[in-house]
C-alpha positions in Angstrom: 0.0 -0.1 0.0 1.0 3.8 -0.4 -0.3 6.9 0.9 -1.8 7.3 -2.5 -4.5 4.4 -1.5 -4.9 5.2 2.3 -8.6 5.5 2.3 -10.7 8.7 3.6 -9.3 11.5 6.0 -10.3 10.8 9.4 -10.0 12.6 12.8 -7.0 11.9 14.9 -8.7 10.4 17.4 -9.9 7.5 14.9 -6.4 6.1 13.9 -6.1 2.8 15.0 -2.7 1.0 16.6 -0.9 -0.6 14.1 -1.9 1.8 11.0 1.1 2.2 8.8 2.7 5.4 8.9 4.7 6.9 5.6 7.2 9.6 5.1 6.6 12.5 2.8 8.6 10.6 0.3 6.1 7.6 0.7 8.5 5.3 2.3 7.0 3.1 5.1 8.7 4.4 8.5 6.7 2.1 11.0 3.4 1.7 12.6 1.4 3.8 15.1 1.6 2.6 18.8 -0.3 5.4 20.1 -2.1 8.9 19.5 -1.3 11.3 21.9 -3.6 14.4 22.6 -4.4 16.6 25.5 -8.0 15.2 26.2 -9.3 18.4 28.3 -8.6 20.7 25.1 -8.8 18.5 22.3 -5.4 19.3 21.1 -3.5 16.7 19.1 0.1 16.2 20.5 1.4 13.7 18.1 2.1 9.9 17.8 4.3 7.3 18.9 5.5 5.2 16.0 7.1 1.6 16.2 10.0 1.0 13.1 10.2 -2.2 11.9 13.4 -3.0 14.1 11.4 -2.3 17.1 12.5 1.4 17.9 9.9 3.8 19.1 9.9 7.2 18.1 7.7 10.5 19.2 6.1 12.3 16.0 5.2 15.8 17.2 1.8 16.8 15.5 3.1 19.4 13.0 4.9 16.6 11.4 1.7 14.7 10.7 0.5 15.7 7.3 -2.5 13.4 7.1 -4.4 10.8 9.0 -6.8 8.4 7.0 -8.4 5.3 7.3 -5.6 2.9 6.2 -2.3 5.0 6.7 -0.8 8.3 8.4 1.7 10.5 6.2 4.2 12.7 7.7 5.5 15.9 6.5 8.9 14.7 6.6 10.8 12.0 4.8 11.5 8.1 6.1 15.2 9.6 7.1 14.2 12.2 9.3 11.6 10.4 10.9 14.0 7.5 11.6 16.0 10.4 13.5 13.0 11.2 15.6 13.6 10.9 19.5 11.8 8.3 21.6 8.8 9.1 23.4 9.2 10.7 26.8 9.2 8.1 29.7 7.5 10.4 32.3 4.4 12.3 32.4 3.8 15.0 29.6 1.0 17.3 29.1 -1.4 15.0 27.8 -0.7 12.8 31.1 -1.4 15.7 33.4 -4.4 16.6 31.8 -5.8 13.1 31.6 -5.4 13.0 35.4 -6.7 16.4 35.8 -9.8 15.5 34.1 -10.1 12.1 36.0 -10.1 14.2 39.3 -13.4 15.8 38.1 -15.2 12.6 37.6 -18.5 12.0 39.5 -17.8 8.6 41.7 
């Protein structure tokens, strides 16, 4: 498959784990592991992807060009995607928002 036949565009929250991720040069760079967002403010933070060698990388939201039914396409080529940093292991803004939101739930 190539990004050209990636299906209809979908909201980032509809992207499923395991969806292929392609660089802007149409080279597959990995698969989606997790979609990160700030649930409280409905802001897309980015993706965690896993490359074929098992390495995980954080793709910041501005580096995501398109989210579709069958694939995600990045604004950067595969070589740049391979050099992206690993995801943070500590709590980030999205985690803080999730915890904050959970605190307001009724019991």
